[in-house]
Backbone as CSV, one residue per row, in Angstrom:
resi,resn,N_x,N_y,N_z,CA_x,CA_y,CA_z,C_x,C_y,C_z
1,MET,-32.428,10.635,-36.911,-31.202,10.888,-35.759,-30.082,10.324,-36.463
2,SER,-29.562,11.090,-35.297,-27.502,10.491,-35.988,-27.294,9.689,-35.354
3,ASN,-26.968,8.283,-36.163,-25.476,7.159,-35.193,-24.248,8.164,-35.031
4,VAL,-23.758,9.074,-34.399,-22.840,9.285,-34.295,-22.763,9.872,-32.050
5,SER,-21.526,8.973,-31.791,-21.770,8.259,-30.615,-20.611,10.148,-29.896
6,ALA,-21.157,10.028,-28.254,-20.482,11.121,-27.816,-19.186,11.141,-27.862
7,SER,-18.301,11.623,-28.413,-16.724,11.500,-27.937,-16.109,11.602,-25.894
8,LEU,-15.870,10.657,-25.662,-14.963,10.409,-24.350,-13.986,11.458,-24.320
9,THR,-13.815,12.052,-23.139,-13.134,12.825,-21.907,-11.878,11.729,-21.745
10,PRO,-10.739,12.454,-21.731,-9.425,11.366,-21.556,-9.546,10.626,-20.438
11,ARG,-9.978,11.560,-19.421,-10.181,11.091,-18.306,-10.869,9.742,-18.270
12,GLN,-12.050,9.939,-19.037,-12.974,8.631,-19.365,-12.593,7.536,-19.879
13,MET,-11.385,7.665,-20.971,-10.803,6.913,-21.863,-9.682,5.928,-21.007
14,ALA,-8.884,7.157,-20.251,-8.250,6.195,-18.825,-8.981,5.149,-17.473
15,ILE,-10.039,5.565,-17.341,-10.569,4.646,-16.618,-10.760,3.276,-16.928
16,ARG,-11.545,3.380,-18.631,-11.625,2.367,-18.928,-10.429,1.443,-19.253
17,ARG,-9.520,1.724,-20.282,-8.672,1.757,-20.053,-7.852,0.819,-18.693
18,PHE,-8.257,1.543,-17.420,-7.714,0.546,-16.191,-8.131,-0.124,-15.891
19,LEU,-10.176,-0.207,-16.205,-10.633,-1.075,-15.887,-10.799,-2.461,-16.601
20,SER,-10.194,-2.280,-17.538,-10.265,-3.461,-18.359,-8.549,-4.210,-18.560
21,HIS,-7.810,-3.772,-17.114,-6.814,-4.534,-16.919,-7.045,-4.972,-16.247
22,LYS,-6.950,-6.454,-15.756,-8.052,-7.242,-14.806,-6.418,-7.440,-13.601
23,ALA,-5.823,-7.194,-14.096,-3.708,-7.140,-13.086,-4.278,-5.583,-12.331
24,ALA,-4.460,-4.567,-12.355,-4.500,-3.512,-12.235,-5.627,-3.696,-11.566
25,VAL,-6.846,-3.861,-12.034,-7.824,-3.078,-10.575,-7.663,-4.161,-9.763
26,VAL,-7.417,-5.434,-9.938,-7.006,-6.188,-8.892,-5.617,-5.953,-8.006
27,SER,-4.996,-5.429,-8.238,-3.625,-4.751,-7.430,-4.585,-3.339,-6.919
28,CYS,-5.117,-2.384,-7.373,-5.865,-2.011,-6.583,-6.329,-2.001,-5.080
29,PHE,-7.197,-2.736,-6.125,-8.066,-3.937,-4.395,-7.274,-4.035,-3.582
30,ILE,-6.262,-4.940,-4.336,-5.546,-5.202,-2.728,-5.160,-4.365,-1.741
31,LEU,-4.262,-3.649,-3.069,-3.711,-2.377,-2.126,-4.489,-1.023,-1.166
32,SER,-5.617,-1.759,-1.591,-6.217,-0.270,-1.351,-7.149,-1.497,1.150
33,ILE,-7.126,-1.972,0.874,-7.387,-3.486,1.539,-6.563,-3.093,2.742
34,LEU,-5.488,-3.296,2.010,-3.727,-3.197,2.713,-3.993,-1.292,3.532
35,THR,-3.951,-0.688,2.430,-4.765,0.757,3.015,-4.960,0.574,4.039
36,LEU,-6.351,0.221,4.210,-7.262,0.578,5.050,-6.612,-0.134,6.413
37,PHE,-6.757,-1.802,6.239,-5.652,-2.020,7.382,-4.287,-1.518,8.276
38,VAL,-3.919,-0.550,7.722,-2.920,0.125,7.780,-3.749,1.394,8.843
39,ILE,-4.872,1.422,8.434,-4.855,3.896,8.901,-5.908,2.773,9.857
40,LEU,-6.293,1.811,9.674,-7.178,1.422,11.334,-6.525,0.741,11.901
41,ALA,-4.862,0.297,12.113,-4.412,-0.182,12.667,-4.197,-0.354,14.378
42,PRO,-4.121,0.725,14.425,-4.631,2.126,15.856,-5.925,0.941,16.687
43,LEU,-6.988,1.014,16.014,-8.630,0.677,16.372,-8.102,-1.392,16.567
44,THR,-7.648,-2.369,15.431,-8.095,-3.369,15.176,-6.248,-4.547,16.108
45,ALA,-5.049,-3.775,15.970,-4.582,-4.297,17.176,-4.485,-4.017,18.492
46,ARG,-4.936,-5.472,19.379,-5.038,-5.383,20.641,-3.108,-4.690,20.799
47,TYR,-2.189,-5.945,20.373,-1.005,-5.343,20.940,-0.523,-4.325,20.453
48,GLY,0.943,-4.022,21.017,2.189,-3.778,20.934,2.955,-4.036,19.131
49,VAL,3.240,-3.819,18.492,4.490,-4.318,18.108,5.327,-5.560,18.546
50,ASN,6.037,-5.206,19.506,6.458,-6.390,20.569,6.065,-6.855,21.923
51,GLN,5.019,-5.902,21.774,4.444,-6.771,23.474,3.258,-8.056,23.676
52,SER,3.810,-8.695,25.241,3.538,-10.074,24.567,1.706,-10.595,24.970
53,VAL,1.363,-11.370,24.346,-0.068,-12.008,24.911,-0.113,-12.763,26.184
54,GLN,0.380,-12.605,26.574,0.452,-13.817,28.219,2.086,-14.007,28.443
55,LEU,2.794,-14.363,29.578,2.830,-14.497,30.220,3.969,-15.536,30.290
56,PRO,3.913,-15.878,30.011,5.473,-17.405,30.025,5.540,-17.735,28.395
57,PRO,7.045,-17.337,28.169,7.373,-17.291,26.750,7.479,-18.738,26.274
58,ASN,7.993,-19.446,25.010,8.273,-20.352,24.157,6.811,-21.058,23.966
59,SER,6.320,-20.610,24.313,4.825,-21.554,23.890,4.306,-21.003,23.125
60,PHE,3.128,-20.940,21.615,2.087,-21.062,20.817,0.968,-20.783,21.309
61,LEU,0.334,-20.041,20.855,-0.628,-20.109,21.061,-1.343,-20.041,19.419
62,ALA,-2.418,-21.242,18.753,-3.086,-20.791,17.858,-3.702,-19.631,17.233
63,PRO,-4.638,-19.489,16.873,-5.707,-18.236,16.106,-6.689,-18.653,17.366
64,ARG,-6.881,-18.040,18.278,-7.714,-17.652,19.124,-9.001,-15.473,18.867
65,ALA,-9.652,-16.150,20.580,-10.026,-14.081,20.330,-9.098,-13.321,20.518
66,LYS,-7.706,-13.614,21.428,-6.763,-12.256,22.169,-6.020,-11.910,21.033
67,ALA,-5.714,-13.398,20.506,-4.588,-13.305,19.344,-5.161,-14.274,18.186
68,TRP,-5.268,-13.176,16.461,-6.512,-13.301,15.744,-5.507,-14.282,15.066
69,LEU,-3.756,-14.288,14.260,-3.311,-15.126,13.685,-2.440,-15.647,14.670
70,GLY,-2.596,-16.311,15.684,-2.034,-16.455,16.478,-0.541,-16.040,17.936
71,THR,0.036,-16.546,18.292,2.006,-16.132,18.935,2.316,-16.141,18.306
72,ASP,4.162,-16.103,17.984,4.743,-16.458,18.509,5.306,-17.352,18.697
73,ASP,7.210,-16.953,18.958,7.703,-18.288,20.209,8.124,-17.642,21.690
74,ILE,7.595,-15.865,21.588,7.696,-14.882,22.706,7.037,-14.920,22.787
75,GLY,5.793,-15.275,22.646,4.265,-14.590,23.022,4.122,-13.626,22.731
76,ARG,3.963,-13.410,21.695,4.112,-12.389,20.415,2.699,-12.648,19.198
77,ASP,1.516,-11.031,19.471,0.565,-11.503,18.434,0.974,-11.403,16.886
78,LEU,0.667,-12.235,16.222,1.173,-11.815,15.184,0.521,-11.339,13.748
79,TYR,-0.848,-10.906,14.556,-1.300,-10.371,13.457,-1.028,-8.725,14.024
80,SER,-0.977,-8.357,15.034,-0.042,-6.365,15.620,1.121,-6.973,14.797
81,ARG,2.228,-7.787,13.916,2.865,-7.560,13.948,3.333,-7.378,12.449
82,LEU,1.770,-7.855,11.806,1.757,-8.382,10.768,1.292,-6.910,10.107
83,ILE,-0.010,-6.571,10.858,-0.364,-5.046,10.066,0.661,-3.540,10.342
84,TYR,1.360,-3.938,11.417,2.077,-2.736,12.044,4.537,-2.965,10.748
85,GLY,4.000,-4.621,10.435,5.250,-4.568,9.375,4.985,-3.544,8.102
86,VAL,3.148,-4.255,7.976,2.510,-3.487,6.153,2.307,-2.172,6.501
87,ARG,2.826,-1.108,7.629,2.455,-0.004,7.493,3.255,0.588,7.601
88,VAL,5.124,-0.206,7.466,6.440,0.769,7.321,6.865,0.204,5.921
89,SER,6.285,-0.904,5.668,6.375,-1.258,4.081,5.592,-0.439,3.034
90,LEU,4.479,0.026,3.299,3.297,0.958,2.967,4.070,1.724,3.203
91,MET,4.472,2.665,3.773,5.133,4.354,4.250,6.564,3.740,3.396
92,ILE,7.462,2.729,2.823,8.493,3.049,2.092,8.179,3.692,0.554
93,GLY,7.440,2.383,0.362,6.480,2.355,-1.035,5.937,4.332,-1.460
94,LEU,5.801,4.083,0.106,4.976,5.928,-1.139,5.973,6.633,-0.392
95,VAL,7.037,6.540,0.306,7.901,7.560,0.175,8.929,7.876,-0.858
96,SER,9.489,6.010,-1.138,10.024,6.053,-2.507,9.143,6.821,-3.849
97,ALA,7.536,6.810,-3.780,7.355,6.698,-5.081,7.441,8.950,-4.953
98,ILE,7.492,9.361,-3.949,6.948,10.375,-3.933,8.977,11.749,-3.903
99,VAL,9.999,10.852,-4.301,11.240,10.456,-4.027,11.801,10.716,-6.254
100,SER,10.869,9.480,-5.581,11.007,9.560,-7.915,10.351,10.434,-8.582
101,VAL,9.591,10.619,-8.011,8.520,11.811,-8.573,9.273,13.201,-8.535
102,THR,9.513,13.948,-7.253,10.480,15.354,-7.566,11.690,14.551,-7.745
103,ILE,12.463,13.966,-7.734,14.013,13.671,-9.254,13.386,14.306,-10.635
104,GLY,12.752,12.888,-11.043,11.914,13.444,-12.075,12.036,14.617,-12.965
105,ALA,10.842,14.907,-11.754,9.895,16.421,-12.494,11.416,17.600,-12.150
106,LEU,12.288,16.862,-10.742,13.349,18.108,-11.321,14.437,18.307,-12.287
107,VAL,14.363,17.161,-12.871,15.506,16.265,-14.356,14.826,17.301,-15.229
108,GLY,13.765,16.588,-15.456,13.131,17.156,-16.898,12.797,18.520,-16.423
109,ALA,12.261,19.165,-15.338,12.437,20.406,-15.469,13.822,21.261,-16.002
110,VAL,15.253,20.692,-15.295,16.637,21.435,-15.499,17.125,20.625,-17.255
111,SER,15.669,19.247,-17.803,16.117,19.215,-18.786,15.378,20.411,-20.446
112,GLY,14.441,20.687,-19.797,13.394,21.516,-20.574,13.878,23.053,-20.760
113,PHE,14.513,23.261,-19.642,15.340,24.667,-19.535,16.046,25.072,-20.155
114,ARG,17.465,24.357,-20.221,18.649,24.152,-19.572,19.071,23.272,-21.489
115,GLY,18.643,22.230,-21.690,18.818,20.950,-22.330,19.805,20.649,-22.283
116,GLY,21.019,19.433,-22.441,22.288,19.836,-22.813,22.408,17.585,-22.546
117,ARG,22.849,17.720,-21.369,22.858,16.467,-21.789,22.108,15.524,-20.932
118,PHE,21.659,16.192,-20.157,19.921,15.476,-19.291,19.094,15.407,-20.858
119,ASP,19.621,15.560,-21.592,17.844,16.048,-23.097,18.664,14.781,-23.704
120,GLU,19.877,14.342,-23.327,20.033,12.972,-24.437,19.058,12.248,-24.330
């Protein structure tokens, strides 16, 4: 038998390199959990963003079954507001990434085709 090990594909090398960085793995895990919460927001958030949990305002509620993270001074559920806030933040990040990749691809294509100012 020979001692030649099988060579790794570029994808396998990229996965190994990614898994060797603990910060990248933890960040990916946290983003996955946040994305899951955002997708399930209509199912887990019992109230709308500005909907009150209770009628009398100016009374904070501690966490309980109706409001998992409690309420603010106006009586709005903090969990619902947090989840919908994360949804907006993730959408802004996703749209920004798509716009950046699109602009970068266009500039790269023009630079490759025409050269000149973009090429430097």
